SEKOL-538760 format. One record per residue (C-alpha): x, y, z. Coordinates in pm, whole numbers, plus 50000, padded with zeros to 5 digits. Each point is the difference from the previous one (the first is absolute). Layout:
// SEKOL-538760
XYZ ...
END
This chain:
// SEKOL-538760
670077107763523 503075023650139 500065015149580 496085005350090 500995022150324 502285015649780 497035011549807 498005003750307 503035031250069 499665013749655 496674999650036 499535021350326 502985022249878 497995003549682 496795009250238 502605021750244 500445020349670 496585002349905 498315014950325 502945028250013 499405013949647 496685013550019 500925019550383 502705017049832 499705047650002 496044991850123 501315042250073 501625002249651 496494986649821 498125028150243 501535023449890 499584988649624 496265002650070 500125029750153 501945017449727 497984981249699 496675014850219 501855034350015 500674993249600 496104990249937 498735033950167 502185021649786 499114975449659 496875010250133 500195034850065 502305003449659 497524980749808 496965028450139 501905027949908 500974985049680 496544998649909 499185032650075 502635010449826 498994986749709 496415015250111 502035036349989 501464995649687 496864991649838 497665030350182 503145023849903 500214987249678 496395005949941 500165036450151 502765007549751 497984992049733 497165021950158 502415027450015 500964997049608 496475001749935 499045024550245 503515016949758 498254989149695 496605023650101 501235023250129 502375006249694 497124997349748 498505025650234 503045020249929 499614999349638 495685001050009 500745033850179 502865014049778 497654993249696 497475017650161 501755025050031 501105002249698 496354998749897 498275026250191 503155019449857 499274994649623 495925006250149 501935039750131 501125002749663 496334988749808 498565029150262 502775027749879 499464992649659 495734992849990 500445035950161 501925010549735 497644991149758 497045013250203 501595035149964 500924994549604 496524989250012 498775034850187 502555021749778 498464982149708 496355011350135 501375040450029 501435001049661 496304979749873 497905025750140 502705025349943 499804991649615 496085003450051 499575024050119 502885016149725 496924984749732 496915017050171 501925033149991 500624995349622 496234991649955 498815027350191 502225023449847 499614994749642 496044992349984 500035035550229 498164980650285 497094981249840 502174966150063 499744964749778 496355015049877 501525034749901 502394974149806 498574982349847 496835026549881 502555017249847 500784972749684 500195007349707 498804967249876 498844970650083 503304983649952 501285023450192 497395000750281 500844964350010 503934998250010 498895029550316 498184971750149 502354969649983 502755020550106 497765014850319 499384965050045 503824984349968 500725027750262 497214990450244 500904961749909 503665012950089 499415017650292 497824966650149 502754977849885 502675016650206 497235009850339 499264960949971 504064985549948 500865025050275 497194984050207 500874964549915 503545012250052 499725015550386 497514964650012 503044981849943 502415015850205 497704999550322 499924962449949 503094991249942 501355022350289 496924983250227 501164965249880 504105005150080 498555014450362 498024968050038 503104980249881 501985024450242 498374991150269 499334964449938 503894998749992 500435017150345 497714975550152 502044968049866 502915023850127 498525001050311 498834966250040 504194987449864 500415017350311 498364990050256 500854961649800 503575009750113 499725006550315 498244968750030 502484978749917 502625016350127 498504998750336 500064965249886 503905003549925 501055008850309 498214970950187 500714974249769 503955012849991 499765002050421 498514966249982 503164984049775 501815022350270 498494979250278 500614967049813 502925009249932 501615001350316 498454971650137 501554977549701 503285018050116 499554988950349 498714965549856 503134994449848 502285010150256 498254977550242 500154972449705 503705001849997 500085000950359 498314971950040 502184978149724 502855005350188 498864989050305 498774968349839 503434993449862 501395011150324 497374971750169 500864978849666 503845001050076 499324993050391 498094969849915 502554985049786 502695000850225 497514991550287 499184970749821 504244994849886 500525001150410 496824973950074 501904978149725 503505001750115 498084991850382 498684968649788 502914991849912 502405004750322 496254981550233 500774970849696 503654998350004 499254999450393 497914977149992 502174974749782 503395003850222 497614993750300 498804969149778 503064989549919 501495004350385 497254977850147 500124972549706 504065000050031 499464994050419 497214972649910 502164990449776 502924991950296 497834983250235 499194981149730 503804991549927 500355000750399 497404970849980 501474979049702 503515003950143 498944980250297 498024975949779 502704998549791 500584965650071 496914992249806 499385019349761 502845017149844 499495005349640 496665026350159 501975020850187 502075010249668 497525004349838 498035027450193 503535018450070 500214995849597 495765018149946 501065027150247 503265004749807 498565001149657 496915020550124 502815027150123 501364999249687 497005007049800 499185029550219 503615010149983 499714988349611 496605029049988 501595027950187 502774997849787 497735004749676 497705027750157 503195019150025 500804993949628 496525010349894 500505031450254 498345012450253 496804984950090 496845020249993 497234979850044 497734979249851 498115028149766 496315005449817 500695001649621 497475005449714 500575017949649 499225024349811 500535019249650 499925032349846 496364999149898 497335022850130 498314978450209 502654992450175 502115035250016 496975019749907 501265037449952 503884991349984 499324974549732 502084995249693 502925025950199 502924995250203 500024981750339 500375022150328 503805004149978 500485010549657 500994966449817 498074980349721 497884969650171 502004971149898 498594964450061 501894976850132 502375031150195 497245025850108 498254993950348 497615022550201 500095002450386 500185024250273 502585007150270 502734991949840 502095029949761 499974992549628 502174980749853 500294975350246 500504961549923 498204974950102 500194965949948 496514977749971 500714962449970 503225006549814 499535024449756 501295034150073 497555033149957 500325037050038 497465021250200 498875021449736 496445017650147 497984999850230 496604995550088 499834971550265 500745001150338 502844985250181 500074956149990 498035006449619 502064995049702 498175006849655 501984981349764 499515025249641 498734972449679 499905008549653 496364997549893 496965000050283 499454966449935 503234986150132 499415020050296 496504986950083 502174967149953 501825006850247 497675003050236 501205001150365 502924982550150 502045001750328 503734993449974 503145005450209 501435032949958 504205012149966 501335030649962 503425003049845 502775011550223 
END
């Protein structure tokens, strides 16, 4: 019966502890909630800015490619204009050559005309003014007549051929001149078209360049905002970790206080029971001794637990445990690299948690780990595993955590 009462007292003490614990650090919880809300808002802004940065980087890349294409077109037009100018100069040289050929043809015509006049004058003087007919009639024989007739025919044919040749030359030179003039006109038109295209592309280039500058300026502003938000989120993360650590300390303090109050209440109840037992000592002396022994044993167990806690280090609280590895699923862009502290992650040694300095030694389930990485808030420890399957098998656990002094 007395044992039952004693256990009832112990149960009451446990319930007292349970009733005290949920009330710890209500103000701290509110601070944590507010800080997390602010951090969530900042993270939302950061996500929006980072999305805008990606969009601006894409547009900036497109503008740069467009400018490169316009620059290539301007270079092609410049080369084309230089080529057209060279063609125009060549045609101008051809015109000069054609004019020289035309002058030569005119000189040839004059020479032919002078030669023809000399021949006609010779024939006229030789035949005493009777011309070719007198020349033929004065033939001394038939063969002489045929010879003279052939000579006259040859002279006429020669003169005719010269005249035809001259006319053909003049026509050819004129045709070449007209052709070169037409080609020059076409070149001038192409030059004008190329100049117009060049002006249009230069306008597009100027507009694209201004657009690129606008993207660059907005991108710089977005990156500046991104840096500010990242710094703010990091500061908020540190504040949240400090608040969580404070809440854990308040929880531990509340738990200790509740245990002390429960122990004091149990001691008072035990004293009352001992007093009653002393009054009835003549009837049941052994019961009183058993009750006192039970109370003494409880105190010894509590003392033993405190000694064990002291030997393990500073009790931080009951933390959530998960597992992770160096794969891309667990670490994303930092997969396969070093930890946030610069060390090589090692199973059985490396853990990740915020709110404490790198190198902090924590005892978990009797094993000592070192905080070398980040990624979780204070109170949530990520234990490094050798493979992703081991990390999945680790699951979600909870354990008492001690900081090694």
